[in-house]
N, C-alpha and C positions, 0 to 999 in steps of 0.2 A: 220663787219666780219661775213660771215655765216660759220656754223660748220656742220659737217656731221659725225655722230656717228656709228663706227663699233663695234659690240659687237661679238669677236672671240672667241668661246669656244671649247678647245681642249679637250682631255682625261685626262689631269693632271691639267690643270689652264685655265682660261679665263681671258680676258682683255676688258676694253672698251678704244678705241683709238679715238680720234677726229682728223678729217682731214678738213684742210682748203687749199683753192688755192690762191695763192699770185703770179701775173705775170705769170700765166700758170703753175707755180710749185706747187706739192702737199708738204704740210707739216704736220707732225704727232705729235700728243701729247698724251702720254699714261695717262689717267686719273685714272684708278682703276684696280686692278688684284685681283684675287680671285681663291681660289683652287677649283678643281674638281677631282673625282676619283670615282672608283666603291667600294661598301662595300657588304659583303653577307647578305641577307635577305631571310630567309625560303629557304636555300639551294641554292640561285640564286644570282650572281653578278649583282648589279643593281646600276643604276645613282640615285641620290637624286635630282629630278626634283624641288621639291619645293624649296630645297636651292638654285638651280641653278637659279630659277626666282626671289628669294629674292636678289640675287647676282645682277643679271641684273637691278632691281630696285634700288639697293644701288649705283651702278655706275652711273645710270642716274641722281640720286639725287647729287652725286659728281659734276656732270656738272653744276648743278644749284647753288651749294656751291661757285664754280669757277666764276660763271657769264658768262659761255659759254653755252648758250642754243643751243642745235642742231636742225637744220632745219629738219633733218630726221634721221632715225636710221635702220640699217640693222643687222641682226644676222645670223651667220654661225656657223655650228658645224661639228663634224664628220658625216661620213655616215651611213647607214644600220639600225640604230636604231629607235625604234618608240614607240608610245603609243596608246593604245585602250581606246576610251572613250564609256561610256554607253549612254543611252537616255537622262541623266541629265547631260552629259558633265563631268562626274566624271570618272577618270581613273579606268580601269579594270586591277587589277594584278599590278605587277611592271613594271617599265621602265628598262627591262633586258640589259644588256650590251652584245655586239658581242662576247666578251672575255669568256661569259659563255659557259659551255659545253652542253647546251640543244640541241645544233644542231648536235651533233653526230650522224652520220649514216643518217640524214635526207636528205642529198644530193642524196644518193643510192636510198632512198626511192622515190624522185622525179623523178630519171631517170627511175623507174619502171613504172612511169605513163606517162612522156614524156621524149622521148629519148633525150640523152646529146646533140647530133648534132642538134636536132630540137629547144632545148631550146636555144642553142647559135645562131642559124639563127634567132629566133624571137627577142632575147634581145641584142645580141652582148656583153653580160656581162661575165666578166670572172668568173670562179667556184672557190668560197671561201665558206667554210663549214657555215661561219657566216652571209652570205647574207640574207637579209629581207626575202626572199622565203622561207629558209629553218627554220629560226626563226618562220614564221607563221605556217609552217607545224607542227613543234614541239609542238605550241599551240594547233592546230587542233587535233593532237593524244593524248597530254597529259592533256590538260586541255580545252576540247571542250567547255565548259561552257562559258568561257571568249570569245570566238569567236561567240558564239550563242547570246550573249549579246551585242555585239560590234555594235555600230552605226557609229563609227567615227575611221578613221586611220589616224594618222597624225605622220610625222617623228619629231625627237626631235626639229629642227628649227621651223617647222610648229606649233608645240604645243605652243611653247614659242610665236609666233606670234599671235597666237589665245588668249592666255593670255593678250597679250598687246592689241589686236584690237577687239576681237571677231569674227574675220573672220577666216574660214576654208578654206584653199587651200593647196596643194602639190605643193611644188616647184620643177622645172624640173630637175636640175642638181642633186638635192638629191634623188628624185623619180627614176631617172634613174639607181641608184646603187641599187635598190631593187631585180633586175632581174625579174621584173613583168611588165615592160614597154616596149612595141614594139619599137624596135630601129628606125624604117622607119615611123610608124604612130606618134610615140612620145606621145602615150596615153597608159593607163593601158590596157594590152593585154587581152581581155575577154576570148580568148581559155585558155590561161594559168590559169586564176582563175576558169573558168568552170571545167577545167580537175582535178584540185586539190581540188575542192569543198570550195573556199573561195568566200565570198559574195562579188560581185562587188559594191554594193551600199554604202560599208564603206569607199570607196577611194573617194577623193575630185577631182575637176577639176584641172588639172596641169597648173601651171602658170609659166611664163618664168622671169629670172632675170630682173630688170629693172622695175617690175610691182610695182605700188603703190597701197598698200592694204589699205590706209585709215588712218585715224588719231586713236589716243589712245582711249581705252574705257573712259567714261566720268569720272568714279570714280579714274582712274589712272591720267588723265589730271589734276583732282582735288588735288590729292595727291602730284603729282610733281610740281604743280604750274605753268604748261605750257603744251601745246599741240604741237605734232610735227607729220609728216607723218612716217609711217612705210613702208619701200621699201625692196622688195625682192632684195637681193643680189644673187650670186651663193651660196646659202645656204650650200652646200657641200664645205667645207674648202679649199678641193683641186680645186675645180671649180673656187672658188674666187683666190686661188694662181696663178692658170694657167693665169688669166687676167692679172697678173702683170709681166708676162714675158717681158723683155727689147728686146727681138727678135721678130721681126714681118716678118719672111722670111722663105722660104723653105728649107733652109739649116741648121736650128737649131733643136737640140731635147731639151725638157724642163725636168727639174727634180725638183720636189717639194720635199725638204728634211725636215722632221720632225720626228715624232714618226715612221709615213710610210714614205716610199720613193715611188715616182709616177713618172716614167721615160716614154716618149713619145713625141707625136707630137699633134697638131690640125689638124682636118680633116674635109672636108665639107660633108663626107658621111661614115657611118658605114662600116667597114670590117667585115663580119660576115661568114668568107669562113674557111674551114678546117684546112689550114695552120695557121690562127691566132688563132683558137680554140684549136690547138694542142700546140701552145705556151702560151696560156692563157693569150692573151691579152683582154683587155676591151674597150668598146666603150661607155664611160660616156658622159652624156650630158655636154654641155658647154654653155657660153653666146651666144647669137645669133644664136641658133642651130648649133653651132659647136660641133663636137665631139671630146672629148679627149681620143685620141687611146694611151693607155698606158699599162705599166706594174706595177702592186701593189707589191711592194718589202719590207719585214719586214725592218724597218729603224732603226732610233737611239733608237727605243724601246729597241733593243739587249743590246747597251751601257748602257741604263738607268737602265735596269734589272742588268747587271753586276755591276754598281754602288751600286744598292740597295743590292746586296749581299756582298758587301764589307762593308756594313753599312753606306755607303755614306762618308767614310773615305777620298775619293779623290774627287776634284772637276772635273767637265768634262775636264778643262785646264790642271790639273795636270795628269788625263788619257791620254790626247793628248801627252802631253811631254814624259811621261813614254812609250808610243808607239812609239814615234820617236826614243827613244833610242833602241828600238827592232825592228827597221824597216828591218833587215835581216831576221826576223821571217816570214816564207812563208805558214804556213798551212792555209787553207781556208775552211769555212763550209758554206753549203748550207742556207742562212738565210731565205730562203722561206720555208724550211721545216717546217711542221706543229709542230714539237717538240719545235719549238722557239717560238710558238705563246702565251702562258701563262705556262712555265715550272716551277716546283717547285723551281729549282735553274739553272739560265741561265748559270752560270759557269761550273757547272757539266754536262749539256747539251751539251755545247761546247767542253769539254774534252772528252765526250763519243763519240761525233761524230768523233773527231780526232781519237780516238783509233778505232774506227769502220772503219774508211777509210785508215788506216795505215799511218796517218800523225804524225808528231811530236807534242806532247800534250803540249799546253801552261801551263806553272807552274807560272811564276811569273806574276805579275799584268800587267806589260808592255807587256809581250808576249799576253796575253789575251786580252787586249785593241788593239794591232796590229793585232790580228787575227779577231777581229771584223771589224775593218776600212778596211783591206784588203779583207774580206769577201764581205763587202759592195760594194766596188769598182770592184771587179771581177763579183758580181752579175749584177751590172750596165753594166759592159761591155758585159755580155751575152744577156743582154735585147737590148743593141745597135745592137750588130751582128744579132739579130732577126730582129729588125725593119729595117735594112739595106738589109737583105735578102728579107723581104715582100716587100719594096719599091723600091727594085733593085737599090739602089743609096746609095753613101757615104755622110753622113753627117759632116759638117765641125766643129761644136761647140755644147757644151752643156750648156745651161744656168742653173744653180743651184740657186734656191732661196727658201725662207724660213729660218726658225731657224738655220737648219743644214747648210747653206752656211757660216756661221761664222766659222766653223771647216776648217781653211785653210789646216790643214794636209790632212784631208779627201778630199779636193778640189784637192790637189797636186797629191794624189794616183789615183784619177779619171782621171786627165789629162794623168798622166804617163801610167796607165792601159789601157784606152781607146785609146790614141793617140790623142784625141781630144782637141781643145782649150777649156778651162771652163772659162764662165763668172758667177762670183759669186754674187748674189744680185738681187732683194733688199731682205733684211733680213725680213722685215714686210710685205711679199707678200701678206697673207690671208687677212690681215685688209686693206691693199691698194686696192686690188681688189674689197672688200666689199665696200670701199668708193667710188672707180671707177664707180662700177655698179650704185651708187646713183647720182654721177655726171653725168653720160650718161643719167640717167632718166629725170634729169633737163636740159640735152642738153648744159651742161657746157663743155664739150668735145663733138665734134661732132660725133666722132665714135671711136672704139677700138683702130685703128692705131694710132690716134692723141693722145689718152690716154696713150699708150704705149711709146711714144715719151717723153710725159712729165715725165713719170715714170723714163726713163733712164737719163733726165736730173735733175731730183730731188732728186735721191739716188746715194750712192756710190757704184759702180761696180767694182769689182777686176778681172783682167784677168790672168789666168794661161795658159802657153803655154806648151805642152807636153816635149818639148824639152829644157826647161829652169827650170824644177823642179826636 
């Protein structure tokens, strides 16, 4: 039996999932799960990269303990965040999170140097205040000595791969989220870097998913007691998740549902026109140079924060049931408003938004939960209408995948509000996509279409029809 290891690291947790192929079908086994999160260090919200890498190693050792030695491993994480290394490959400063407020006002400063419409034409990436470009400008402005000393720029999964292999590369799907990669040339844009005064030589060669980086550092192979190949998946977790769509046609929209919601479609070329800029759609890199044309929407983060504000008194399943009881509650908030990015109190922000927009204010827990789920469904609907306007066609269905697709109440709301058929699954979309990239690298599936067919046969997919919910 050959095993392929996906290390999927999200904002709140990570896990090691082994994949195998039997009779063409994929099978998954979770080996290890660990916590992740941000903490405040010297007034910055940061990731603990050393702890993350230790967790990566612990999970690999768990595979050894079980006698299930991976042939290869791939790592994916969230987007936009990075580390800078000095000439000795030591980290400069902290691994600051995209939720830190250091980028306040940076977007506007960039637009004074590079007009907004030109920036979008160059990169095709939607404007979000936490994009890598604004983080780098913040460092240049407030901590210039860090950029002066920097010799290497690596995004979070790139850095973890460097620690595993000693190889320095920037993977394409994650690099595209920086707003520093030219959407047509698919390389670091020299004009943007020159105009902003950021050194070009700190950036690495951009490599595609399915690239084999090589084997482990000798000391790690010795520590683990075996060697294996490190293969690039789509290291942006959403890029990996999109690989797992069970739809491989032109009539379907994709919705990756997790802490963030990403809704859109696959395209063979970037759309960098005024209309798509106005609607703030992005053209992120995908596998095989596909473009993920999508809208980034604040996702289940909102209900996660509501739960935290309630001292985690209710499970997410209980919040869903309480929302069902208040299904007649109709107030809606714009979950993409920056006020919901990292509020002191999510519940108070929701209530204040409703007050400011003259809507009924949710008071009971069920009303608050219903407001969140209803708001997500309506935000998805708005994005769907934008996409249909841009492409001048109606889409028949939405494939919702990722952890959020387990929320059948939200799936029902999406079908009802959008009027589209909803296919829910697979749940472990990111890990599946990560493993599929490894399998494609080894030609175990001949192409993405064959892999998607296998995914559809391998995992439970639930259908929600708008007239039946």
